[in-house]
MARLUM-438922 format. One record per residue (C-alpha): x, y, z. Coordinates in steps of 0.25 Angstrom, whole numbers, plus 5000, padded with zeros to 4 digits. Example, Ala and Ser with C-alpha at 12.3 -4.5 7.8 and 13.67 -1.06 7.14 Angstrom:
504949825031
505549965029
! end
This chain:
499649284967
498249294961
498849334948
499849214947
498749124951
497849184940
498949164930
499149024934
497748994933
497649054919
498748964915
498148844920
496848874913
497548894900
498248754902
496948684906
496248744893
497448694885
497348554891
495848564889
496048594874
497048484873
496048384879
494948434869
495948414858
496248274863
494748244864
494448294850
495648204845
495148084852
493748104847
494248124833
495147994834
493947914839
493147964828
494147924818
494247784824
492747774824
492747804809
493847704806
493047594814
491747634806
492447624793
493047484797
491747444802
492347404815
491647434828
492447534837
492947454849
494247474857
494747594850
493447674851
493347654866
494847704868
494547824860
493247854868
494047834881
495047934876
494048034873
493348014886
494748034893
495048164886
493648214889
493848184904
495148264903
494448374897
493348384908
494448384918
495148494911
493848574910
493648564925
495148604928
494948724918
493648764925
494248754939
495448834934
494648944928
493848954941
495048974949
495649074939
494349154941
494449154956
495949194955
495549304945
494449354955
495449354966
496449434957
495349534953
494949554968
496449574972
496649674960
495349744965
495849754979
497149804974
496549914966
495649954978
496849964987
497650044976
496450134976
496450154991
497950184991
497750284980
496650354988
497450355000
498650414993
497750524988
497250545002
498750555007
499050644995
497950744999
498350735014
499750775011
499250885002
498550945014
499750925023
500550995013
499751115015
499951095030
501451085028
501451215021
500751285032
501751225042
502951265033
502351415033
502451415048
500951415052
500751455066
499451465075
498851595079
499651685088
499351665103
498651525102
499951455104
500251405118
501451315115
502451305103
503251185102
504451195093
505351085088
506651095080
507050985071
508150945062
508050855050
508750815037
508350895025
507650775018
506750755030
506050895030
504950845021
504550725030
504750815042
503750925037
502850815033
502850755047
502450895053
501350905043
500750775048
500950815062
500250945060
499050885054
498950795067
499250915076
498050985071
497150885079
497950905091
497350995102
498151125105
498951115092
499051255085
500051245074
501351195068
502551265062
503651185055
504851275050
506051215043
507251295046
507851345032
509151285028
509851145030
510951125040
512351075036
511950935041
510750935031
509650955042
508551055043
507951115055
506451125057
505651195067
504251145071
503351225080
501951175085
501051265092
500051225103
499051285112
499851235124
500951135129
499951035134
499351035120
500651005114
501050895124
499650825121
500050815107
501550775110
501050665119
499950615109
500050485101
500050565088
501250645092
502050525096
501750455083
502350565075
503850555071
504650655063
505550595052
506750515056
507950605055
507250725062
507950785074
507450885084
508150995092
508051005107
506951105110
507451245114
506751315126
505351365121
505251265110
504451155117
504451005116
505450915107
504850815098
504750675103
505450555098
506450645090
507950645091
508650775095
509750845086
510350925098
510450895113
511051025118
509851055126
508950965135
507850895127
506550935134
505351025131
505751175132
504551265132
! end
């Protein structure tokens, strides 16, 4: 990762700086030693020959090593600067992404807040004006008690989509009070339409086909006058023929 690469480069810079410091100390020691020998030679009135040349060669060698170390150090620092720049850019991108997620979360929370109002209206049994309904489709469902919240949330979402559907007039979701011995809850859902063709247009639309109730939800076979069963949904009873009854 960028952080690991940057850490390794920092360690390399530190090692090169230490090597460069060691080279500086070695050069200083060699120069001091050469100076001492020159003083000794001058005191003895002897011209510096082989020893002085060897010392000069050693100083030159140490200086060359220092030049090489400086070059490596400069290259490593440039690489470290590049890695730090990439790390900063990645961090900025992550911060931007986090801000986008937070904004999206706020939007979703606001949306669910609005849908909670709609859910409250559904639970109160809101109905369209009397005389405007040409067809009422009624479905009876059975589900485990722990699925009630997800079940109602599904109908909140569906109702928001149905508002754009021509011929849709309203929706009523009515959980039947009490829990059965097997831990299930019966829920009655009635949708109100201007006509049967308006309902069928919705039922055959891609939006309707893409909607699915929570797993673990079952429906009862429609009684006469209730209308169409829910598509792609298992039945809890088969004591009557499974077809539309209106």
